[in-house]
N, C-alpha and C positions, 0 to 999 in steps of 0.2 A: 225769612226764617233761617236760623242758624243752628246746626247740629253740633258745632264745635266751639261755640262761644265767640267766634270772630264776627264782628259787625261790619268791618271794612277791611279790604285787602290792601289798602293804601298804607301799609306799615312796612318796616324793615323786617323781613322774615327771619333774619338771624336772631332777632330778639324774641321771636315767638317760639313757644314750645311745640307741642304736638298740634298738627293741623288736620288730622284725620277725624272723621265723624265719630260721635259717641265716645269721646275720650273719657277715661275714668271708669268705663264699664268692663275693662279687660278682666278683672278678677271675677266679676259676676259671670261673665261669659265662659271663662275657664271652668268655674265651678259647675255651671249648667252643663257644659260639655262633658265633664267627668261624670256627673250624675247620669246623664243620658247614656254614656258609654258603659258604665258599670250596670245600669239598669238593663241595657240591651243584652249584655252577657248573662245576667241572671235570668231574664226571660227566655233567652235562647237555650240555656241549660235546662230549664224546666220543660220546654217543649221537646227537646231531644230526649230527656229522661222519660217523658211520657211515651214517645215513639218507641224507645227501646223496651219499655215495660210492656207495651202492646205487642211488640214483636216476640218478646219472651213468652207472653201469655198464649200467643197463637202458635208457639213451637209445638210440633207434633213429631214424636220419635218415629212413628211408622212412615210418615211422609218424608222425613229426612233419610231414613234407611232406604226407601224406594228411590229417592233422588241419587243417593250414592251408588246404589246397585245399577242404576240406569247408565251410569258413566263408567 
């Protein structure tokens, strides 16, 4: 089984191009990485926005005033 197209290593390697596995998939992997990276940031922004909205909803002026006066 060959993942790089080489059937035999009994060749002059200076005449061979890339010898790493899955050659030719670099563009697909970069695009998949970028999609994952941007998707992660979008998801993280949504989660953080929800947490901030919940914190703002739970904000209580009296509780804040008591906390400030306590110190």
